[in-house]
C-alpha positions in Angstrom: 0.0 0.0 0.0 1.1 3.5 -0.6 1.8 5.5 2.5 -0.4 8.4 3.7 -3.3 7.8 1.3 -5.3 5.2 3.3 -7.4 6.0 6.4 -6.5 4.5 9.7 -8.0 1.0 10.3 -8.4 0.6 14.0 -10.7 -1.0 16.6 -14.3 0.2 16.4 -17.4 -0.1 18.6 -20.8 -0.7 17.0 -23.7 0.0 19.3 -27.2 -1.1 18.4 -30.4 0.6 19.5 -31.3 -2.6 21.5 -28.1 -2.2 23.6 -26.0 -4.8 21.9 -22.3 -3.8 21.5 -20.1 -5.3 18.8 -16.4 -4.8 18.7 -14.7 -5.0 15.3 -12.3 -3.0 13.1 -13.2 -0.1 10.9 -12.1 3.3 9.7 -14.6 4.9 12.1 -14.2 4.6 15.8 -17.9 4.4 16.7 -21.0 3.4 14.8 -24.6 3.5 16.0 -27.1 1.3 14.2 -30.8 0.8 14.5 -31.0 -3.0 14.2 -28.6 -5.9 14.6 -28.7 -9.7 14.4 -29.8 -9.9 18.1 -32.9 -7.8 17.7 -33.7 -8.3 14.0 -37.0 -10.2 13.5 -35.6 -12.6 11.0 -33.0 -13.9 13.4 -35.2 -13.9 16.5 -38.0 -15.8 14.9 -40.6 -13.2 15.7 -41.2 -12.0 12.2 -44.5 -10.2 11.7 -46.3 -9.0 8.6 -47.2 -5.4 8.8 -50.6 -5.1 7.2 -51.3 -1.6 5.8 -54.8 -1.1 4.7 -55.6 -4.8 4.4 -53.2 -5.5 1.6 -52.1 -8.8 3.0 -55.7 -10.0 3.3 -56.6 -8.8 -0.1 -53.5 -10.6 -1.6 -54.4 -13.9 0.2 -58.1 -13.7 -0.9 -57.1 -13.1 -4.5 -54.6 -16.0 -4.7 -56.5 -18.6 -2.6 -59.5 -18.2 -4.9 -57.3 -19.0 -8.0 -56.0 -22.3 -6.5 -59.5 -24.0 -6.8 
């Protein structure tokens, strides 16, 4: 690598909104994130469908009727 053109790559602390702290290496010393693997619904198994204006129900009605 050429000297004096790359940023410093040092230890970093990533803090999630749920309180989980991850230590890694980065060019930034601190990062604050909104969601991590500890609180993400996909990894916790608590995944929910957010139904806005009945769209999920309308989709299910439309495609269950075509199966017959």
